[in-house]
C-alpha positions, 0 to 999 in steps of 0.5 A, a space after each residue: 960078284 962084289 968085285 964085279 959090282 964095285 968095278 961097274 960102279 967105278 965105271 959109272 961115275 965118270 959117265 955121269 960126270 961127263 953127262 952132267 958137264 956136257 949138258 950144263 955147257 950145251 944148255 948154256 950155249 943155246 941162244 936165248 935165256 930163261 927170262 927172255 920172252 916176247 914181252 919186254 922185261 925191265 932191265 933191273 927186273 931181269 938183273 934181279 932175277 939173274 942174281 937170284 938164280 946165280 945167272 950173273 956169275 961167270 959160267 965156271 962159277 955157275 958150274 961149280 955151284 951147280 955141282 956143289 948143290 948136286 952133291 947135296 941132292 939139290 937139283 935147284 929151283 925151276 926158273 919157270 915154276 916159281 916156288 917149286 924145286 926141280 926135285 918136287 917137279 920130278 917127284 910129281 911126274 915120276 910115278 906116272 912115267 914109271 907106271 907107263 914104263 912098267 906097263 910098256 915093259 910088261 907088254 914088251 916082255 910078254 909079246 917079245 919072249 913068246 914070239 922069239 921062243 915060238 920062232 926059235 922052235 922051227 927056224 927058217 919056216 913060216 913059224 919063224 918068218 911071220 913073227 920076225 917079220 912083224 918084229 922088223 916092222 915094230 922096230 922100224 915104226 916110230 912111236 910118233 907114227 904108231 901112236 896116232 895110228 892106234 888112236 885113229 883105229 881103236 879110239 876114233 873108228 872103233 871107239 873102243 879105248 880112250 885116246 888121251 889122259 891117264 885115269 884110274 880105268 885100265 883102258 886109259 893105259 892100253 894104247 900108250 903102253 902098246 905104243 911105247 912097248 911095241 919097239 922093245 917087244 920087237 927087239 926082245 923077240 929077236 934077242 929071244 930067238 937068237 938066244 934060244 937058237 944058240 941054246 937049243 943047239 947045245 949038247 945038253 938039250 940034245 941029251 934031254 930030248 934023247 931021254 924022251 922029255 916032252 918038248 915043253 919041258 925041254 924048253 921051259 926047264 932047260 933052255 929058257 934060263 940060258 936062252 933068255 940071258 940076252 933079254 935079261 942083259 937088255 932089260 936094264 937099258 930097255 927100262 931106262 930107255 922106256 922112261 926116257 923115250 916116253 916123252 913122245 908118247 906122253 905128249 901124244 896121249 896127254 899123260 902128266 908125266 916127266 915128258 910134259 915138264 921136260 918138253 916145256 923146259 926145253 921150250 922155256 930154257 928152264 936150265 935147271 929143269 933140263 939139267 935135273 931131268 937129264 941127270 936123273 934119267 942118265 943115272 937111271 940108265 946107268 943104274 939099270 945097266 948095272 942091275 942087268 949086268 949083275 943079273 946076267 953075271 949071276 945067271 951065266 958063270 962064264 961072265 964072272 969067270 971072264 971078269 976074274 980073268 980080266 981083273 
């Protein structure tokens, strides 16, 4: 297992390096700059600002300077928030975005696993077609359409739930969590169904049924552990995707998370903020992928055996 983890870490380093490099040069190649605005800035003021943020250096020197700072854990100062570093801004927005991601993932797991297991118990029947049809709708409906639709129905017409903000009341978190988690609930439902169908056809499941065990014990005690391995492998990239994909939902519901800063940074050409957020989210994606791979290998010894054979 330690060799498995070490090999995954070795694979992650070049991925993060490529993301950093590509993002750095793509951001710099976009037209405009962080100090370009409709209001004219005196040339000497602009030169002083560029010198302060090392933008007067050649591009390759800026790149190596950024890598040096990044190696020390410094994501740099924000160009549009004077006196604040990217680290501070990320620290202020991350708790809200992470909380939204956890609620959305909890909703996706609850609905997705139940729907997938329910459908797998009677495949190719109405019990299978209805939840899988709803799952396909959930996959196809983007959050920028589902969010306003939920606001219109539950926030305006029925007036049951708040339509914006992120306060202390539980009702503030329901619509954003459902909007963000619906697509992932649909994916989890389909993965759960496929995994359970494969496990329920195994010999040891037939043996458990032949012993006269109740169906609920067969499912919960024998089938779930193997049937949910595809879901567990999906959870790592899913949670990272929830954090990265929350930008649209945060904008719709006016939630003060990372999405607000990232969208504003893109409009303002805030190089360090764009880079810092991208590097941070990329690292999270790699980390959660690693965690999901480790858990899947722990639950499925055949994965560890395949890795030992490859090594």
